[in-house]
ROVEX-417126 format. One record per residue: residue in three letters; x negated, y, z of N, C-alpha, C in turn. Coordinates in steps of 0.001 Angstrom, whole numbers, always signed. Each point is the difference from the previous one (the first is absolute). Layout:
// ROVEX-417126
ALA,X,Y,Z,X,Y,Z,X,Y,Z $
...
// end
This chain:
// ROVEX-417126
MET,-840,-1191,+0,+840,+1191,+0,-872,+1237,+0 $
LYS,+235,+903,-909,-804,+1192,-97,+399,+997,+1081 $
GLY,-938,+896,+325,+298,+1064,+930,-206,-353,+1450 $
GLY,-383,-1278,+278,-298,-375,+1368,+1213,-130,+891 $
VAL,+1210,-64,-579,+1210,-51,+833,+23,-1277,+833 $
GLN,-361,-1117,-627,+111,-1270,+697,-892,-58,+1234 $
GLN,-1193,+562,-80,-939,-123,+1092,+421,+792,+1234 $
MET,+849,+1016,-166,+356,+860,+1110,+1143,-554,+837 $
LEU,+744,-977,-522,+1215,-434,+664,-215,-1311,+742 $
PRO,+629,-158,+1173,-85,-1279,+712,+732,-1077,-769 $
VAL,-392,-1246,+195,+577,-1124,-729,+929,-772,+916 $
GLU,+1185,-352,-520,+967,-785,+754,+264,-1298,-735 $
LEU,-2,-1109,+742,+284,-1311,-551,+1318,-484,+591 $
LEU,+941,-380,-858,+1313,-419,+463,+305,-1405,-510 $
PRO,+709,-817,+797,+412,-1324,-469,+1047,+133,-1083 $
GLU,+223,-1080,-751,+971,+7,-1072,+1203,-852,+339 $
VAL,+1089,+265,-709,+1239,-751,+131,+120,-952,-1179 $
ALA,+556,-1163,+232,+156,-969,-1086,+758,+611,-1159 $
ALA,-424,-312,-1229,+614,+602,-1182,+1212,-760,-499 $
SER,+373,-1095,+657,+1210,-718,-365,+719,-387,+1284 $
SER,+1290,+308,+81,+738,-157,+1240,+1484,-35,-321 $
PRO,+819,-628,+859,+1449,+10,-236,+666,+1295,+410 $
TRP,-772,+984,+429,+563,+1270,+445,-122,+1057,-1092 $
CYS,+1058,+788,-189,+40,+1068,-998,-188,+1338,+697 $
LEU,-892,+802,-535,-317,+1285,+597,+978,+1067,-493 $
ARG,+502,+818,+928,+908,+1096,-315,-570,+1290,+578 $
TRP,+477,+1146,-531,-511,+1293,+451,+1137,+986,+189 $
GLN,-121,+830,+1002,+929,+1091,+250,-797,+1125,+648 $
GLN,-178,+1104,-724,-781,+1124,+494,-1386,-449,+477 $
ARG,-640,-844,-851,-1366,-499,+207,-127,-895,+1226 $
ARG,+1119,-494,+526,-24,-961,+1095,+439,-1347,-542 $
HIS,-760,-1027,+297,+277,-1305,-586,+965,-803,+860 $
SER,+696,-927,-660,+824,-1000,+670,-34,-1249,-866 $
TRP,+636,-1056,+458,-112,-1281,-684,+1368,-628,-240 $
ARG,+120,-716,-1107,+1150,-838,-291,-526,-1392,-344 $
HIS,+651,-1041,+530,-424,-1360,-325,+756,-476,-1227 $
VAL,-700,-729,-878,+627,-420,-1259,+1205,-906,+241 $
ARG,+18,-719,+1116,+1134,-894,+255,+1281,+759,+333 $
ASP,-145,+1294,+361,+1178,+773,+370,+918,+242,-1186 $
GLY,-571,+140,-1185,+814,+184,-1195,+923,+1191,+124 $
GLY,+1241,-202,-399,+989,+1061,+138,+38,+958,-1167 $
PHE,-791,-234,-1035,-34,+926,-1123,+1157,-281,-945 $
ASP,+746,+1042,-351,+1136,-96,-917,-300,+882,-1206 $
ALA,-366,-615,-1123,-397,+751,-1192,+1115,+887,-527 $
ARG,+1259,-335,+287,+1124,+811,-485,-3,+1389,+623 $
ARG,-701,+135,+1087,+4,+1270,+729,-1090,+953,-491 $
TYR,-964,-513,-780,-1187,+787,-333,-135,+214,-1510 $
ALA,-733,+1058,-341,-315,+309,-1394,-1446,+468,-76 $
VAL,-622,-244,-1162,-1380,+429,-231,-25,+845,-1265 $
ASP,-574,+1194,+97,-60,+903,-1145,-1374,+653,-78 $
VAL,-393,+338,-1235,-1203,+795,-198,+251,+1396,+563 $
MET,-968,+526,+699,+83,+1366,+522,-792,+885,-958 $
ALA,+721,+781,-803,-637,+761,-1076,-954,+1058,+516 $
GLU,+272,+562,+1157,-844,+1033,+585,-732,-552,+1212 $
ALA,-1123,+633,+319,-783,-424,+1161,+797,+143,+1289 $
GLU,+859,+1010,+56,+874,+156,+1154,+1341,-676,-300 $
PRO,+626,-668,+995,-410,-56,+1400,-925,-1164,+353 $
ALA,-524,-710,-1010,-861,-1147,+295,-1210,+417,+833 $
LYS,-629,+1098,-387,-1199,+455,+712,+317,+339,+1446 $
SER,+1068,+738,+229,+371,+369,+1364,+307,-1243,+834 $
PHE,+659,-979,-611,+344,-1235,+695,-1267,-738,+434 $
VAL,-958,-143,-926,-1246,-717,+310,-804,+750,+1053 $
LEU,-111,+1313,-137,-761,+787,+971,+622,-81,+1388 $
ALA,+1320,-94,+52,+676,-29,+1293,-108,-1350,+694 $
HIS,-47,-1089,-784,+141,-1317,+609,-1226,-910,-131 $
HIS,-795,+153,-1036,-1137,-906,-191,-1160,+392,+912 $
TYR,-671,-1011,+550,-1065,+274,+971,-1142,+815,-591 $
ALA,-249,-114,-1323,-1123,+707,-611,+235,+1496,-100 $
SER,+1266,+392,+36,+362,+1423,-74,-638,+677,-1206 $
SER,+2,-684,-1143,-527,+572,-1236,+779,-575,-1169 $
TYR,-64,+698,-1136,+725,-422,-1197,-981,-47,-1162 $
PRO,-366,-1192,-461,-1023,-130,-1042,+548,+346,-1380 $
PRO,-873,+83,-1016,+472,+249,-1373,+974,-1091,-448 $
VAL,+1127,+410,-542,+1090,-922,-318,+396,+123,-1463 $
SER,+184,-1151,-653,+539,-31,-1362,+1512,-135,+5 $
VAL,+510,-812,+908,+1444,-183,+129,+300,-384,+1445 $
GLN,+1109,+523,+518,+418,-322,+1346,+1449,-472,-10 $
PHE,+303,-967,+858,+1334,-569,+90,+556,+236,+1396 $
GLY,+1311,+223,+44,+683,+156,+1275,+945,-1150,+261 $
LEU,+25,-464,+1245,+985,-983,+445,+1098,+777,+728 $
TYR,+1227,-126,-495,+1107,+784,+532,+1042,-899,+659 $
ASP,+423,+405,+1175,+1135,-634,+672,+1258,+695,-512 $
THR,+895,-770,-630,+1175,+594,-659,+1295,-288,+753 $
VAL,-101,-362,+1271,+1197,-315,+765,+929,+1211,+39 $
ASP,+1303,-266,-82,+1032,+1045,+25,-136,+991,-1149 $
GLY,-653,-417,-1085,-116,+858,-1166,-1091,+1047,+81 $
ALA,-672,+95,+1122,-1101,+954,+150,-1283,-622,-533 $
ARG,-989,+838,-263,-1311,-474,-441,-1048,+604,+933 $
ARG,-510,-848,+883,-977,+475,+973,-1322,-714,-219 $
LEU,-1065,+778,-163,-1313,-566,-260,-521,-719,+1238 $
CYS,-363,-1278,-164,-502,-771,+1135,-1294,-745,-332 $
GLY,-539,+210,-1209,-1269,-625,-351,-578,+638,-1258 $
VAL,-1322,-2,-91,-685,+548,-1173,-1155,-927,-373 $
ALA,-144,-250,-1283,-1142,-737,-542,-644,+861,-1075 $
THR,-1313,+197,+84,-696,+808,-994,-1021,-851,-742 $
PHE,-105,+260,-1296,-950,-699,-862,-773,+1055,-781 $
GLY,-1324,-118,-8,-737,+1061,-652,-1453,-284,-241 $
VAL,-797,+1038,+189,-1383,+46,-452,-948,-178,+1187 $
PRO,-857,-1005,-17,-980,-162,+1074,-1175,+946,-180 $
ALA,-925,-39,+939,-1153,+902,-40,-884,-254,-1212 $
THR,-136,-1253,-410,-812,-348,-1164,+733,-1049,-831 $
THR,-310,-56,-1294,+643,-989,-866,-381,-1422,+389 $
ALA,-1154,-181,+657,-449,-1342,+373,+978,-686,+935 $
VAL,+749,+769,+776,+1015,-584,+882,+996,-816,-816 $
LEU,+261,+435,-1233,+938,-701,-874,-688,-939,-975 $
THR,-1132,+426,-568,-640,-800,-1050,-734,-1220,+553 $
ASN,-435,+35,+1240,-655,-1189,+561,+971,-1176,+102 $
PRO,+1174,+181,+582,+934,-1133,+72,+817,-208,-1276 $
LEU,+181,+1058,-821,+843,-85,-1205,-772,+564,-1192 $
PRO,-1031,-701,-474,-943,+572,-966,+565,+261,-1389 $
GLU,+1060,-683,-407,+519,+163,-1355,+1181,+970,-90 $
LEU,+397,+571,+1126,+1094,+961,+2,-550,+1426,+22 $
THR,+678,+895,-697,-416,+1399,-32,+341,+656,+1334 $
PRO,-1017,+463,+736,+291,+596,+1303,+851,+1251,-120 $
TYR,+862,+178,+971,+888,+1156,+146,+1234,-69,-895 $
THR,+24,-917,-964,+1200,-173,-809,+527,-1439,+107 $
GLU,-862,-970,-289,+399,-1407,+117,-259,-558,+1393 $
SER,-836,+662,+782,-267,-426,+1375,+18,+1216,+914 $
LEU,+557,-196,+1189,+106,+1063,+994,-316,-575,+1380 $
VAL,-229,+889,+941,-194,-422,+1382,+1234,+396,+804 $
CYS,+479,-917,+820,+1076,+311,+934,-662,+643,+1216 $
SER,+156,+1321,+127,-766,+745,+998,+767,+267,+1289 $
ARG,+1319,+55,-65,+811,+193,+1200,+1255,-854,-116 $
PHE,+322,-676,+1096,+1202,-824,+42,+523,+82,+1433 $
VAL,+1018,+812,+208,+440,+280,+1371,+1520,-54,+77 $
LEU,+489,-758,+974,+1431,-127,+263,+276,+428,+1434 $
LEU,+1146,+623,+214,+370,+402,+1351,+309,-1223,+856 $
ASP,-80,+199,+1319,+159,-1143,+902,+1412,-560,+8 $
GLU,+960,+707,-570,+1366,-497,-53,+211,-1025,-1112 $
CYS,-933,-115,-933,+169,-921,-1139,-95,-1443,+486 $
PRO,+881,-881,-477,-21,-1408,+417,-1300,-694,-390 $
GLY,-207,-1162,+576,-1278,-697,-117,-404,-407,-1397 $
ASN,+929,-229,-906,-346,-457,-1343,+116,+1093,-1049 $
ALA,+45,+1248,+433,+180,+1101,-941,-1208,+200,-904 $
GLU,-1219,-272,+518,-1204,+272,-790,-27,-750,-1320 $
SER,+230,-1320,+62,-137,-809,-1213,+1033,+414,-1048 $
TRP,+1219,+324,+432,+1023,+438,-952,-376,+1339,-617 $
PHE,-434,+943,+820,-405,+1320,-476,-1162,-121,-981 $
LEU,-1006,-784,+359,-1176,-145,-850,+362,-648,-1333 $
ALA,+873,-1005,+22,+409,-660,-1249,+709,+970,-937 $
ARG,+830,+889,+553,+693,+987,-833,-1001,+988,-599 $
CYS,-1011,+378,+780,-1055,+881,-522,-728,-667,-1156 $
PHE,-349,-1273,+163,-727,-719,-1041,+829,-98,-1276 $
ASP,+1298,-240,+129,+862,-77,-1183,-76,+1297,-805 $
GLN,+53,+1129,+696,-14,+1280,-698,-1397,+339,-536 $
LEU,-1026,-389,+721,-1367,+233,-484,-257,-799,-1279 $
LEU,+520,-1205,-49,-185,-850,-1178,+608,+653,-1237 $
THR,+1137,+647,+149,+620,+674,-1146,-830,+1194,-456 $
ARG,-879,+503,+847,-884,+1113,-349,-1324,-473,-579 $
GLY,-155,-1309,-152,-1218,-548,-579,-1075,-365,+998 $
VAL,+309,+52,+1287,-976,-377,+1029,-32,-1520,+115 $
ARG,-1203,-572,-47,-143,-1460,+38,-766,-497,+1219 $
GLY,-495,+890,+814,-740,-447,+1172,-34,+1054,+1092 $
ILE,+109,-444,+1252,-33,+879,+1161,-1053,-518,+981 $
VAL,-776,+934,+542,-985,-322,+1031,+406,+719,+1283 $
THR,-138,-656,+1128,+257,+659,+1275,-940,-558,+1054 $
PHE,+5,+614,+1167,-950,-355,+1048,+697,-84,+1352 $
ALA,-474,-901,+830,+470,-125,+1385,-1157,+344,+924 $
ASP,+219,+963,+867,-1046,+464,+914,+228,-618,+1374 $
PRO,-856,-935,+421,+223,-688,+1266,-618,+680,+1217 $
VAL,-576,+1184,-167,-691,+654,+1116,+919,+1006,+685 $
PRO,+204,-123,+1297,+856,+968,+718,-608,+1394,+7 $
ARG,+858,+984,+209,-435,+1385,+134,+463,+522,+1353 $
ARG,-899,+672,+694,+329,+611,+1282,-423,+1463,-12 $
THR,+713,+784,+791,-393,+1383,+175,-1240,+49,+892 $
ALA,-574,+1181,+115,-1169,+156,+853,+313,-338,+1453 $
SER,+1273,+149,+396,+393,-311,+1373,+342,-1469,+192 $
GLY,-57,-789,-1094,+260,-1432,+103,+1394,-435,-370 $
LYS,+877,+913,-397,+1362,-368,-372,+1,-712,-1346 $
LEU,+658,-1138,-59,+91,-776,-1235,+990,+663,-950 $
VAL,-456,+390,-1182,+873,+641,-983,+203,-872,-1233 $
MET,-843,-1012,-200,+175,-943,-1101,-523,-1343,+466 $
PRO,+886,-1004,+150,-406,-1250,+623,-732,-972,-920 $
GLY,-172,+359,-1264,-582,-930,-957,+1055,-411,-1003 $
HIS,-327,+89,-1275,+957,-250,-1081,+72,-1497,-261 $
VAL,+1108,-629,+308,+162,-1428,-249,+393,-239,-1453 $
GLY,-289,-1204,-502,+215,-300,-1414,+1212,-839,-293 $
THR,+1004,+8,+884,+1172,-846,-195,+672,+228,-1340 $
ILE,+211,+1253,-359,+735,+300,-1223,-754,-484,-1229 $
TYR,-1317,+7,+36,-789,-433,-1151,+96,-1505,-180 $
ALA,-111,-738,+1105,+145,-1452,-84,+1417,-380,-422 $
ALA,+996,+711,+544,+1397,-330,-285,+374,+255,-1450 $
THR,-701,+898,-662,+314,+328,-1397,-1033,-584,-961 $
ASN,-746,-998,+473,-917,-773,-841,-1127,+827,-608 $
ALA,-461,+1021,+716,-1194,+713,-461,-1199,-926,+80 $
LEU,-954,+218,-889,-1239,-776,+19,-1007,+696,+901 $
TYR,-570,-748,+930,-1023,+568,+876,-1327,-12,-745 $
ALA,-635,+1177,-115,-1227,+140,-789,-1189,+425,+853 $
GLY,-10,-392,+1249,-1160,+254,+845,-18,+1413,+570 $
ARG,-1136,+332,+591,-119,+1292,+656,-558,+1052,-940 $
ALA,+474,+1217,+206,-561,+1134,-721,-1334,+377,+639 $
THR,-630,+1031,-514,-1331,+394,+442,+9,+439,+1458 $
ALA,-947,-507,+764,-173,+463,+1376,-459,+1451,-17 $
ARG,+404,+734,+1021,-335,+1414,+3,+52,+549,+1424 $
THR,-388,+1258,+134,+113,+706,+1261,+1029,+1105,-169 $
LEU,+995,+16,+882,+1061,+998,-56,-245,+1089,+1033 $
LYS,+437,+1211,-326,-22,+1084,+977,+1380,+69,+648 $
LEU,+49,-296,+1286,+1252,-26,+739,+151,+1298,+780 $
LEU,+1108,+702,-241,+263,+1264,+670,+607,-247,+1384 $
PRO,+3,+993,+868,+511,-205,+1361,+1449,-467,+65 $
ASP,+808,+324,-1019,+1402,-437,+11,+178,-1409,-533 $
GLY,-1096,-674,-331,+62,-1380,-461,+124,-156,-1495 $
THR,+101,+1089,-742,+60,-82,-1452,-1410,-15,-587 $
VAL,-91,-456,-1247,-1293,-99,-680,-204,+1231,-873 $
PHE,-1168,+576,+82,-382,+1096,-887,-825,-617,-1114 $
ASP,+623,-212,-1162,-632,-803,-1032,-1083,+773,-751 $
ASP,-821,-747,-719,-1128,+584,-720,+444,+1002,-1061 $
ARG,+1157,-250,-610,+470,+927,-1037,+329,+1358,+605 $
ALA,+616,+29,+1173,+303,+1266,+662,-1283,+741,+348 $
ALA,-998,-736,+467,-1282,+628,+327,-651,+586,-1253 $
GLN,+111,-729,-1116,-579,+482,-1250,+675,+1278,-470 $
LYS,+1313,+77,+181,+723,+1209,-403,-506,+1214,+774 $
ILE,-298,-197,+1270,-505,+1109,+807,-1399,+388,-438 $
ARG,-860,-981,-162,-1391,+310,-375,-66,+742,-1326 $
ARG,+821,-428,-957,-46,+590,-1341,+1046,+1091,-205 $
GLN,+811,+244,+1049,+1065,+992,-85,+914,-266,-1189 $
GLU,+350,-1268,-168,+879,-416,-1077,+1457,+217,+390 $
GLN,+884,-182,-973,+1431,+125,+266,+398,-939,+1128 $
GLY,+734,+527,+969,+402,-787,+1152,-876,+200,+1214 $
HIS,-1073,+801,-128,-914,+160,+1132,+665,+736,+1156 $
ARG,+930,+907,-309,+648,+752,+1078,+833,-923,+896 $
TYR,+677,-948,-616,+786,-957,+791,-919,-850,+875 $
ALA,-1106,-470,-578,-939,-810,+766,-592,+803,+1156 $
GLU,-342,+1250,-255,-556,+847,+1051,+1034,+266,+1084 $
ALA,+1267,+167,-416,+1058,+282,+967,+177,-1153,+985 $
ARG,-201,-1227,-460,+93,-1149,+911,-1014,+125,+1129 $
LEU,-1222,+410,-329,-1042,+136,+1014,+263,+1203,+903 $
LEU,+467,+1087,-588,+303,+1192,+797,+1111,-295,+1008 $
ALA,+997,-784,-411,+1109,-331,+893,-459,-833,+1193 $
LEU,-1124,-687,-155,-539,-821,+1086,-1032,+748,+835 $
GLY,-184,+1288,-289,-870,+814,+837,-1325,+395,-611 $
ALA,-215,-298,-1279,-1254,+401,-641,-50,+1519,-130 $
PRO,-1172,+620,+138,-102,+1454,-160,+148,+386,-1470 $
PRO,+573,+1148,-290,+106,+454,-1396,-1377,+144,-637 $
ARG,-43,-187,-1314,-1277,+135,-705,-315,+1481,-212 $
PRO,-1138,+486,+508,-369,+1407,-203,-221,+299,-1482 $
SER,+234,+1208,-370,-195,+420,-1387,-1448,-238,-414 $
GLY,-178,-665,-1124,-1332,-271,-511,-661,-1225,+591 $
HIS,+632,-636,+974,-579,-1205,+624,+151,-1172,-964 $
PRO,-1054,-754,-293,+93,-1125,-946,+1047,-1016,+443 $
PRO,+895,-388,-897,+1071,-940,+379,-516,-1323,+540 $
SER,-1088,-535,-572,-509,-1289,+460,-491,+75,+1443 $
ILE,-630,+1117,+347,-476,+167,+1381,+1182,+182,+949 $
TRP,+991,+808,-440,+1183,+189,+837,+708,-1322,+239 $
LEU,+113,-853,-1014,+662,-1293,+151,-700,-828,+1059 $
ARG,-1311,-72,-52,-759,-772,+983,+233,+541,+1410 $
GLU,-29,+1315,+131,+193,+623,+1307,+1440,-177,+497 $
ALA,+960,+99,-924,+1407,-128,+380,+312,-1402,+508 $
LEU,-503,-1020,-689,+242,-1382,+436,-600,-254,+1371 $
ALA,-1191,+520,+229,-634,-174,+1307,+769,+762,+1079 $
ALA,+491,+1201,-340,+675,+846,+982,+1312,-625,+492 $
ILE,+725,-685,-879,+1288,-565,+400,-135,-1410,+569 $
GLY,-1208,-541,-6,-204,-1329,+569,+354,-1139,-929 $
ALA,-217,+181,-1305,+242,-1088,-953,-942,-1162,+287 $
ARG,+469,-1213,-341,-795,-1204,+240,-188,-762,-1299 $
ASN,-1124,-675,-115,-191,-942,-1100,+528,-1359,+430 $
MET,+692,-670,-913,+532,-1325,+299,-471,-985,-1057 $
ARG,-692,-1029,+418,-438,-1047,-922,+1200,-827,-448 $
HIS,+74,-260,-1287,+1145,-713,-573,-520,-1019,-1001 $
ARG,+383,-1257,+153,-490,-1065,-873,+666,-8,-1369 $
GLY,+975,+844,-195,+709,+45,-1277,+1408,-532,+134 $
ASN,+928,+636,-691,+1395,-445,+18,+166,-1318,-746 $
HIS,+1042,-727,+352,+371,-1182,-775,+714,+457,-1269 $
ARG,-400,-583,-1126,+512,+430,-1306,+970,-1042,-555 $
PHE,+1128,+494,-518,+1015,-870,-576,+377,+509,-1397 $
VAL,+379,-934,-877,+309,+331,-1391,+1307,-666,-407 $
TRP,+853,+774,-670,+1219,-538,-599,-88,+107,-1514 $
PRO,-158,-1080,-749,+222,+56,-1448,+1508,+93,-244 $
LEU,+415,+901,-889,+1425,+188,-258,+393,-612,-1335 $
GLY,+1212,-513,-62,+535,-575,-1226,+1435,-430,+224 $
ARG,+717,-226,-1084,+1400,-398,+114,+148,-1447,+431 $
ASN,-1064,-790,-169,+18,-1397,+404,-1419,-429,+350 $
GLN,-141,-1229,+455,-1308,-470,+437,-1000,-38,-1150 $
ARG,+475,-340,-1203,-905,-48,-1141,-624,+1373,-253 $
GLU,+813,+1061,+36,-531,+1335,-215,-940,+414,+1138 $
ARG,+326,-379,+1219,-885,+343,+1123,-1335,-728,-117 $
ASP,+42,-1239,-490,-1242,-767,-159,-891,+575,-1096 $
GLN,+565,+780,-915,-783,+588,-1078,-830,+1201,+451 $
VAL,+257,+515,+1187,-773,+1128,+536,-1323,-532,+537 $
ALA,-1099,+405,-649,-1324,-495,+393,-421,+608,+1330 $
LEU,-634,-826,+822,-492,+433,+1305,-1517,+79,-16 $
GLY,-528,+1080,+505,-1448,+161,+79,-587,-515,+1284 $
LEU,+855,-239,+992,-433,-542,+1286,+782,-1278,+252 $
PRO,-653,-1100,+300,+724,-1261,+185,+889,+53,+1238 $
PRO,+1236,-485,-114,+873,-54,+1178,-620,-878,+1087 $
GLN,+176,+408,+1226,-520,-754,+1131,+1158,-537,+835 $
TRP,-257,-1088,+652,+1028,-655,+798,-643,-610,+1231 $
PRO,+652,+43,+1155,+1327,+538,+270,-34,+1513,+208 $
TYR,+1185,+559,+229,+58,+1410,+356,-742,+219,+1317 $
PRO,-631,+1150,+172,-712,+247,+1263,+969,+32,+1174 $
LYS,-342,-738,+1053,+878,-93,+1162,-720,+260,+1319 $
VAL,-1309,-141,+0,-757,+107,+1247,-687,+1349,+76 $
PRO,+169,+722,+1101,-678,+1298,+133,-1510,-150,-35 $
ASP,-674,+1033,-468,-1452,+27,+65,-446,+59,+1455 $
LEU,-1135,-589,+263,-598,+125,+1323,-519,+1433,+148 $
ASP,+325,+607,+1110,-476,+1343,+277,-1527,-21,+0 $
PRO,-665,+764,-887,-1459,+7,-50,-641,+316,+1334 $
ALA,+704,+771,+842,-574,+354,+1299,-115,-1198,+921 $
LEU,+740,-1094,-318,+9,-1182,+868,-919,-1104,-507 $
ARG,-619,+221,-1148,-872,-1049,-564,-1275,-139,+802 $
// end
């Protein structure tokens, strides 16, 4: 990492949560809850799935309820609506879009054109009121509509590492992979291991946000505002952005967190199994699905 940011921050090692489980994760105002798959109770007649033509209200919904409190670049977003009593109330959002690099898509799906024939599922969040089997139905409806747009492959990731605030409050218990196993996603191993910058509120300050600040690219004001809201001092006029970033992260007590890499899953899309089998894979499927948490490196 350039600029010496990594060396200035303390390192935190956290245990991981199993990436496959019978429990479904739900969110409400960034607070998690659980639904067990055996509970069922999902009635498809009550729900509808539609493309959300504008970023709003999808963005506001994700920012309000998803633990990451961020909205990545999106090509298409879908809303899950509760239509009981003739009303339409948004209760879930799924976003598909552009990853940080094309390799995220071309490594597992080498013969598909990235950003058009292949996308990354970057956010998938349902409110805690949604029944236990709502995810698979919602995701299947999204895939049907993506297929009509020419999308033939989806990549997504499960993050098994918990997130805590600086005071120790658990804000993200670890992303379980139940929905991926239940919808027959192919497990394609772990993504690249990396070091994350964890902010005091438990959210991750990603490398792209840091780059925007250093280079003063579009979006840098939003990234800077996140740090200012956590107590970072304003950047003095003429002060180099890269130096201010290093000082701001240290001032608010940001931590480095070692991460072995997210679990990666791939869905080849097609109208039938023959069409799905025609989608070439660049990474061999692995079996079984990951179920055992990583050993905490601090305990080795």
